[in-house]
C-alpha positions as CSV (number, residue, x, y, z in Angstrom):
1,M,-2.5,-11.8,7.9
2,S,-1.3,-9.6,11.0
3,V,-2.8,-10.6,14.1
4,T,-1.7,-7.2,15.6
5,G,-3.6,-5.2,12.6
6,I,-6.8,-7.3,13.6
7,N,-6.5,-6.9,17.2
8,G,-6.0,-3.2,16.7
9,T,-8.9,-2.6,15.0
10,T,-11.1,-4.8,17.4
11,A,-9.6,-2.7,20.1
12,A,-10.5,0.6,18.5
13,A,-14.3,-0.9,17.7
14,S,-14.4,-2.2,21.5
15,G,-13.1,1.1,22.9
16,L,-15.6,3.1,20.8
17,G,-18.4,0.8,21.9
18,G,-17.4,1.3,25.4
19,S,-17.7,4.9,25.0
20,R,-21.2,4.9,23.5
21,A,-22.4,2.8,26.3
22,S,-21.0,5.2,29.0
23,I,-22.8,8.3,27.3
24,A,-25.8,6.8,26.8
25,E,-25.7,5.9,30.5
26,N,-24.8,9.2,31.7
27,F,-27.3,10.7,29.4
28,E,-30.1,8.4,30.9
29,T,-28.7,9.5,34.4
30,F,-28.8,13.2,33.3
31,L,-32.6,12.7,32.3
32,T,-33.6,11.0,35.5
33,L,-31.9,13.7,37.5
34,L,-33.6,16.7,35.3
35,T,-37.0,15.2,35.5
36,T,-36.5,14.4,39.6
37,Q,-35.5,18.2,39.9
38,L,-38.2,19.2,37.7
39,K,-40.8,17.5,39.7
40,N,-39.4,19.0,43.1
41,Q,-38.4,22.3,42.3
42,N,-39.5,25.2,44.1
43,P,-42.1,27.1,42.2
44,L,-40.8,30.6,43.5
45,D,-37.0,29.8,42.7
46,P,-37.5,27.6,39.4
47,L,-34.3,25.9,38.3
48,D,-32.2,27.3,35.8
49,T,-33.1,25.7,32.5
50,N,-30.4,27.5,30.2
51,Q,-27.8,25.0,32.1
52,F,-30.0,22.0,31.4
53,T,-30.4,22.9,27.8
54,S,-26.5,23.3,27.5
55,Q,-25.7,19.8,29.1
56,L,-28.3,18.2,26.8
57,V,-26.6,20.1,23.7
58,Q,-23.2,18.9,24.8
59,F,-24.4,15.3,25.1
60,T,-25.8,15.4,21.7
61,S,-22.7,17.0,20.5
62,V,-20.7,13.9,21.7
63,E,-23.3,11.4,20.8
64,Q,-23.0,12.7,17.0
65,Q,-19.3,12.6,17.2
66,L,-19.2,9.2,18.2
67,K,-21.8,8.4,15.4
68,T,-19.2,10.2,12.7
69,N,-16.0,8.1,14.4
70,E,-17.9,4.8,13.8
71,F,-18.9,5.8,10.2
72,L,-15.0,6.8,9.3
73,E,-13.8,3.5,11.0
74,A,-16.3,1.5,9.0
75,M,-14.9,3.2,5.7
76,V,-11.3,2.7,6.7
77,M,-11.9,-1.1,7.4
78,S,-13.8,-1.5,4.3
79,T,-10.8,0.3,2.4
80,T,-8.2,-2.0,4.0
81,T,-10.3,-5.3,3.4
82,G,-10.6,-4.2,-0.6
83,N,-6.7,-3.5,-0.6
84,N,-6.2,-6.9,1.1
85,G,-8.5,-8.8,-1.4
86,Q,-6.7,-7.0,-4.4
87,A,-3.5,-7.9,-3.4
88,V,-4.2,-11.4,-2.8
89,S,-5.7,-11.8,-6.2
90,Y,-2.2,-10.9,-7.7
91,I,-0.9,-14.1,-6.5
92,G,0.5,-16.0,-9.4
93,R,0.4,-13.0,-12.0
94,T,2.9,-11.1,-13.4
95,V,3.1,-7.1,-12.2
96,T,5.0,-4.0,-13.2
97,A,6.1,-1.9,-10.5
98,S,8.5,1.1,-10.1
99,G,12.0,0.2,-9.1
100,V,15.3,-1.3,-10.5
101,R,15.0,-4.9,-9.0
102,S,13.9,-7.8,-10.4
103,E,13.6,-11.4,-9.8
104,L,15.6,-14.0,-12.0
105,A,13.6,-17.0,-12.0
106,G,13.9,-20.1,-14.4
107,G,16.5,-18.1,-16.5
108,S,14.2,-15.0,-17.2
109,A,14.4,-11.6,-15.5
110,N,12.4,-8.6,-16.8
111,W,12.6,-4.9,-16.6
112,S,10.5,-2.2,-17.9
113,F,11.8,1.1,-18.7
114,Y,10.7,4.4,-20.5
115,A,13.3,6.6,-22.5
116,E,12.1,10.4,-23.3
117,K,13.9,9.7,-26.5
118,A,15.6,7.5,-28.9
119,A,18.9,6.9,-27.1
120,D,21.8,4.5,-27.1
121,V,21.8,2.7,-23.8
122,T,24.2,0.5,-21.9
123,V,22.6,-1.7,-19.5
124,T,24.2,-3.2,-16.1
125,I,22.7,-5.8,-14.2
126,R,24.3,-6.3,-10.9
127,D,23.7,-9.2,-8.1
128,A,22.4,-8.8,-4.5
129,Q,26.1,-7.9,-3.6
130,G,26.1,-4.8,-5.9
131,N,28.8,-6.8,-8.3
132,A,28.1,-6.1,-12.1
133,V,27.2,-9.5,-13.9
134,H,26.0,-8.5,-17.1
135,T,26.5,-5.7,-19.5
136,H,24.6,-5.1,-22.8
137,R,24.8,-2.2,-25.3
138,G,22.2,-1.3,-27.8
139,N,19.7,1.1,-28.6
140,V,16.0,1.9,-27.8
141,A,13.3,3.9,-29.4
142,Q,11.6,6.9,-27.6
143,G,8.6,5.4,-25.3
144,E,8.5,2.2,-23.2
145,S,10.7,-0.9,-23.8
146,V,11.3,-4.0,-21.9
147,Y,14.6,-5.5,-21.3
148,R,14.6,-9.5,-20.7
149,W,17.6,-10.9,-19.4
150,D,18.2,-14.8,-19.6
151,G,20.4,-15.0,-16.5
152,M,23.8,-15.4,-18.5
153,G,26.6,-13.3,-17.1
154,S,29.0,-11.2,-19.5
155,D,31.6,-14.2,-18.8
156,G,29.5,-16.8,-20.3
157,K,28.2,-18.6,-17.1
158,A,24.5,-18.8,-15.9
159,R,24.0,-16.8,-12.8
160,P,21.7,-18.4,-10.0
161,D,18.3,-17.5,-9.5
162,G,17.7,-14.5,-7.0
163,T,17.3,-10.6,-7.0
164,Y,19.1,-8.7,-9.4
165,S,19.2,-4.7,-10.1
166,I,19.5,-2.7,-13.3
167,S,20.9,0.5,-14.2
168,I,20.4,2.1,-17.8
169,D,23.0,4.8,-19.1
170,A,21.0,6.4,-22.1
171,R,22.3,9.1,-24.5
172,D,21.3,10.8,-27.6
173,A,22.9,11.3,-30.5
174,D,25.0,14.5,-29.2
175,G,25.9,12.0,-26.3
176,K,23.8,13.7,-23.6
177,L,22.2,11.8,-21.3
178,V,18.7,10.9,-21.8
179,S,16.3,10.3,-18.8
180,V,15.1,6.7,-18.1
181,S,12.6,5.5,-15.5
182,T,12.8,2.2,-14.5
183,Q,10.4,-0.5,-13.7
184,M,10.4,-4.2,-12.6
185,Q,8.6,-7.2,-13.6
186,G,8.0,-10.6,-11.8
187,V,5.6,-13.0,-10.6
188,V,3.7,-12.4,-7.4
189,T,4.5,-15.6,-4.8
190,G,2.7,-14.2,-1.7
191,V,1.7,-10.9,0.1
192,D,2.7,-9.6,3.3
193,F,0.0,-7.7,5.7
194,S,2.0,-6.9,8.5
195,G,2.6,-3.2,7.4
196,T,0.1,-0.3,6.9
197,E,0.2,-1.3,3.3
198,P,0.1,-4.7,1.6
199,V,3.6,-5.7,0.2
200,L,3.8,-8.1,-2.7
201,L,6.5,-10.7,-2.8
202,I,8.3,-11.4,-5.8
203,G,10.9,-13.7,-4.9
204,N,13.2,-12.0,-2.2
205,A,12.1,-8.6,-3.7
206,R,9.3,-6.6,-2.1
207,V,7.1,-4.2,-3.9
208,N,4.3,-1.9,-2.4
209,L,0.9,-2.2,-3.6
210,S,0.6,1.1,-4.5
211,S,3.7,1.0,-6.7
212,V,2.2,-1.6,-9.1
213,S,1.4,-0.1,-12.6
214,S,0.2,-3.3,-14.4
215,V,-0.8,-6.6,-13.8
216,K,-1.1,-9.5,-16.3
217,A,-1.6,-13.3,-16.6
218,T,1.6,-15.1,-16.1
219,Q,3.4,-16.2,-19.4
220,T,6.5,-18.4,-19.9
221,A,9.3,-15.7,-21.0
222,S,12.3,-16.6,-23.1
223,G,15.6,-15.0,-22.2
224,G,17.1,-12.5,-24.3
């Protein structure tokens, strides 16, 4: 877990506590001076109570603002802790997230995609350098589908484990393009907390927690 993030939160809390202590000390000093002046005021020339009242209102307003800031900070910390805990619980599970990259591991890489209507598709898989290593033609029905790749290239050679990307060209019976939204699937192996949002590690791929659309128990998938 990022030490920087923890220190930043601690420093904010410390600064808030210091401000509160300073306000409290100044408020006590103000009350002491007010009491002393009231005791020693000239009856023929009384002090202007409106000024004291105005300062008292200002002190109260600042104190309430500090309490509000403290409450909001507690809410943020609670949300962050909840997100971190949720991200850790994904380790070892198979997640589906928006994106075109997936991790080939153990001879299996999976992508989920959604076609707006039935279409003929041409699937192209590329390696990390952008080289096309596998092409497949077929057809899909309207709705969600899953493409499973067994790691075999179009040349009949097995490809090494690593990150691969997919592109899908889909066309209807009239040859018109069909919109396809692509997602990736993979097993979470770790979590990176160094940024503002937890990032799930799937091999060499990195997936923001907010982009995850589903989580399920990991099962051994056969290539296809």
